[in-house]
N, C-alpha and C positions, 0 to 999 in steps of 0.2 A: 463495395459501398464506400469504404474509407478513401480509396484513391480518388474517386469521383469528386468527393466533397473538397478534396485538397486544392484543386485548381481554382476554386472560386472563393475560398475564404481569405481573410486578410493574412498578411505575412506572419503575424505572431501566432495565429492558429494553424497556418499552413505548416509551420515547423512541427507543431504538436502532432498533427495527423501523420506527417512524414515520419515522425518518431515511431509511431505504431507500425507503420508499413515497413520500415527499415528492419524490423525484427522478424518479419515473416521470411520464410525460406526463399532464398535467392539461388537460382541455378548457376552457381559458380563455386569453384573449390575454395574452401576457406584458406588454403595455403597461398592463394593468389591475392588475398586481402591484406592491405597494409593497415594493420590495426593501430599503428602509431599515428595515422593521419585522420583527424576528426572528420575530414571531408569525405572519407571513404563511404561512410554510412549514409550521408546525405545524397551522394551521387547514386548509390544503390536505390535509395528511396525514390529519387527523381526518375530513374530509369523504369522502376516498377510503375510509377504513376503514368509515365508517358505511354507505356504499353496499355495500361488500363483505359486511358483516354480514347484509345482506338476501338474499344469494345462497344457493343450495342447498349449494354447496361449503363454505361456512363451517362448518356443523354437523359436517362429517366430519373436521375438523382438531383436532389435539391441541396443548396448550400445551407449548412447549419449555422444558427446564430449562437448556440450554446453547445458546450461539450462537457460531458461528465465521464471521467475515467474511473472505473471501479477496479481495484487490484485486490484479489484474494491472495494474501501472502501465503505461499506454500500450498496453494489450492490446486493440486494435481487433478488429472482426469479421474484417478481412482478415488480421490477425496470427493469429487463431485458425485461419483457413483455411490459412495457410502452415504453421503448426505441425502441423496435422492431416496435411498432405501429407508433411511431414518425418518425422512419426511413422510413417507408412506405409512410407516409404523405409527407415527404420531397422529395420523389421520385415520387410523384403524383400517388401513388398506394394505394390499399385498405389495411386496417389493416389485417395482416395475410399473405400477399403476399410475405414478405421477412423475413429473419432471420438475426440475428447477426452472425458475422464470426465464433465464436467458437461453435455456435449451430449446425454447420455442421460437427464438428470434430467426429472421430469414437469412442472416449471414453468419457463418461460422468458419473458423479456420484454426490451424495449429500455429504456434509461434516457436521460433528457435531461440533458446535463451542462453547460449554460451556467452561469456564475456571476452575481453581482449586477451586474457592470459590463462583462462581455465575453461574446461568443458562444461563444468557446472557452475552457474553463476550464484552469487549471493544476492540478498535483497537490495543492497546499496547500489551495486553496479547495474542490476536489472532495472531499478527505478530510474537511474540515470539514463539508461537507454530509452525507456518509455518517455521520460520528460524532456530529454534533450536530443534524442536521435543519434546518440554516439555511444558506442560500446567502450566501457572503461575497465580498469583492472579490478580484480577481486579485492574486497575489503575497503574500497573507497566509495565516496559519495560525490557526485558532481565533478568527476575527473575524467579527462580523455585518456586514450590509450598511450599517451606519450610518456607517462610516468608510472611508477609502481607504488603500491602501499609499502611501507606505512611510516616512513621517516618524515619529520617536519622539515619542509623546505618551502621557500617562497614560490608561489605559483605564477606562471606567466599567463597571459590571456589565452594562449593556445591550449594550455593545460586545464583551463576552467571550462567545463561544459556549460552551455547556456540553456537555462531552463525555459520551457515554453510558458510556464506559469509567470515567470518574471517578465518575459516579453509581453504577455497578455496584459499584465498589470500596467506596464508602462504605456501600452497602447490604448488604455482607457477602458478595458474590459474589467468586470468584477471577477475576483478570483477567490478560491477557498481551498482549504485542506482539512479533511476530516479523517480521523483514524482512531482505532482502539488501542494503539500503542502509544508510547511517548511521542509527542510531536517533534522531538529531536531525533527519533529513531531513523533507521536507514531509509525506509521508503519515503516518509514525508519529508525528511531532510533533503532528499534529492531534488525537491521542488524549489529549494531556495539556497542551499549551502554547497560549498566546495571544500571537501575535506579529504586528506590523504589517508585518514583512518576513520571508519564509521563510528568507532567508539568514543571519539572526541565530542561527546554530546554537551558536557558542561565544563570540561577542562581540556584546553588545548596546550600541547607541550611547546617548549622552546628548544631551538637547536643550539649547537656550540657557538654559532656566530651571534647569538642573542635574538634571532628572529623568532617571533611567537606565532604559532599557528592558532587561528581563531576557532573556537568551538561552535557547535551547531546552534546552541541557544543564543549566543551573541550574534551570529549571522542571521538568526530569525529577526532580530531587531533591525540590523543594518540593511539586510537585503529584502526582507519581507514586510516592511512597515506598511506597504500599500496593499497587502493581501487582506481582503475584507473579513474572511472567516478562517480562524485556526482553532480547531477543537480536537481534544484527545487527552492523553495523560502526560505525566512528566513534569509536574510543577516544581519538584525539588531540583531540577536542572537549572532553574532560573534564579536561585539565591544561594547565599553562602552557607558554609558548614556551621557557622556560629549562630545562624538564625533558624527559627521555627515558624515560618510565615504561613504555611499552608498545611492543613491536615495534622497540625502539631508534629510535623516531621522536620528534622534538620535538613538543610539544603546540601547540595553536592559540590557547589562551586568552591574553588580554592581562593578566589578573589573575594572582595567585599561588595561586589556589585549586586544590586537588587533589580534584576531585569524586569520583574513584574511592575515595579514602580516606574522604571524607565519607559516601559511600553505605554503606561497610562499617561505619563507626562508628555510623551511624544505625540500621542493621539490628541491630547488636550491642546497642545501648542499648535497643532494643525487645524484646530477648530472642528474636529470630527465628533460625531455622535458615536460613542464607544462604550464598551462594557467589558470588565474582566470578571469571569465566572469561575467558581470552584465547586459548587454543590449542585445537586439535582434540583433542590428547591429554588436556587437562584436561576437555574436554567428554565424551570417551569414558569417562574414569575416574569421572565423577560418578554417584553413586547417587541417582537422582531421587526415590526414596522417602524420602530422608533430608534433603531440603531443601524449604523452602517459598518462598524468594525467591531469584531468580537474575538477575544482571546479566551477560550474556555479550556482550563486545565483541571480535569475532574478526578485526578488521582495523583499521588506522589510519584509513582512510576507508571507502568502500563495500567490501563484500565482493567477492571476485573473481568474474568471470563463471565459470559452470560449466566452460566450455571451457578456462579458465585457472586452475582451482581449485587453489590452493597449500595443500592440506591444511587446509581449513576445513570446518566442518559444513555440510551442504547444507540447503536450505530445508526439505526433508522431515525431515531429522534434527532440526532445531530445532523443527519443528511437533510431532513425536513427543514430544520432551522436554517441551514446553509442556503438551500434553494430559495426559501422565502426572502432572504436578504439579497442574494445575488441576482435573482430574477427581476429585481426592480430596475436594473440597469438596461436601458433600451438598446444599448450597443451589444450586449450579450455577456456571457461569463464562461469561465473554465473552472471546473471543480474536480479535485482529486479526492476519492473516497477509498480508504484502505480498511479491509477486514484483516487486521494484523495478527490477531490472536489465533487464527487458524494455524498459522505457522508455529506458534508457541505450543499449542496442543500437540502437534506432531513432535516437536522437539522433546517433550517429556513423555512420549509414548502413550498419550491419553487420547484414544480415538473418540471417546464421547465428547471431550472438549473440542477437538478439531472439527468434528462433524456438526456439533451444535453451533459453533461459531460460523460455520459455512451457512447454516440456515439463517442465522442472524444477519449475515452478509446479504443473503437473498432478500430478506425483509427490507434492507436499505435500498436494494435495486428496485423492489416493488414500490417502495415509497417514492423514489425518484420518478418512476414511470407515472405514478398517479398525480404528481405535482408539475412535472416539466411539460412544456409544450412539445409534444412529440413531433410536430411538423417542423419545429425549429431546433431540435436538440439531437445531437449525436451522442448515443450512449455506447460505451465500450466496456465490456466485462472481460477481464483477463486475469492471469496469474504471473508471478515473477519466476517461480521455480517450483519443483515438485518435492516430494518427500518419499522416504522408503516406507510406503504404505500401500496395501493392496487388499482387495476383496477376493478371498481365495476359497478353494474347495468347491463343493456342490451343494450348498445350502438350499433348502426349499424356499419358495417365495414367502412362506409364513415365518421363516426364521428371522429373528431380530439380528440386525447387523452388529449388535453389541452383545449378543448372547451366544452360547455354545450351540453347535449343531448336533442334536442327538438322534438324527435320522440314521438309517442303515448306512447310507453313503458318507455320512458325517463321522461315523465311528470306524475309520478305516484301519487303525493300527491298534491291535489288542483290545478292540471294542472301547477305545477311549475317544470321547468326543473332543472336538476342537472348536476354536473361535473362527468364524468366517472372515476374520480380518487379520492382516499381518502387519506388525509394526517393527521396524528395523533400526530405530535410532538408539542403539546401545551406547554409543559415544556421541556426544553432541555439544555444540556451543550453546550454553544457556544465555541467550541474548537478553533475557529478562534482567539479569544482574551483571552481565559482561564478565562471567567467569566460566572456566571450563570444568565440566563435571562428567562423571562416569555413571551411566545408568546400567546397573547389572541385575537388579531384582525384577526380572521379567515376569515371574510368577505373581508378584504383588501388582504389577501393571495389569496382568490379565484379570486378576480378581477385581481391580478397580474398574476395569472396562466392563466386567460382567454384570 
């Protein structure tokens, strides 16, 4: 399906779909790939497309006017399985009775997610691959495989991965980014930023030669000023440490810039109908038909887990608002939607958080299906990487995926029951606050999941 659409869409969207296809398994040895050449991945995508154009299926497909890319961060196949069972439980059905929305779609495939220097990719380089069609090094955002993380150096044009979202904006398409993480976090940042370290969200370092590497929040203003909708968390990345502009929280910037005010002034000077939002009340009161540009930052850092949602718009709410704004463009639109806190739930060994966030992600997909013109819109649901999570043992279909299995098969060792889930993130990067932590109290984790 994806390859077919590619040959008929405009160049700015052609690159985007080629991006997706370039990540699918190609029958050639990875040792033969020149990962330092950004053209490697585009050539592979073109080869894949050329082969597909020879198939009978190709002629039956129609060019899309709109594209919505859904990324479930950390949403592995086993996460989808666990979420499916939790969904059934919430509907008072047996495990296996229901599926998630995208599991019923006619086209499905697996995606290979290594990056240019590691077998296991992180979110930043994975999102770069999705948005730009180029595999980059671990720990970076919007960077090709020609350089490495994480020292501050001046980037050449070859080293900067070109985002499909930026191409689409310049070509006159409406564009949007919706996430439950900070809008400067790895996945959304790959749509507009080029950074040698994904953690340079509000503070970019300087090297010994005096060159300053620009942070993601600053690049959002300079590179993404034409993006119509940007919604998520991360308000404190946009103003200084001496200010308490949003949520009564001090900012994280080491400079004195107030990027929130700069964004408003930029939109005003361009004569655009715009709005800056921070609260759910402001979100609900907004007439989406009266604005063309929205910057919604609904939390100081990442948005709350849905289980702890403190009156914030849901991912489905933000997706709905984005589509209402973007769909007014007769030329079409490109929208990135990220369920980012699935990943965070896994990082802290909290299956209930991860699986509930997956179901919230599904609601956003369902909302998009109900609003978007399905004859004109290509929807892609995927994930950037997996996690050490599994559904294990032989639980009955009645057993909750979050409860212990007390059946005879479930009590296999000394008549002690076990959880039908396996969480393995004992040591993890806590990307919520960009510090390394040790998770050792697995018993407490089990009790919280129980």
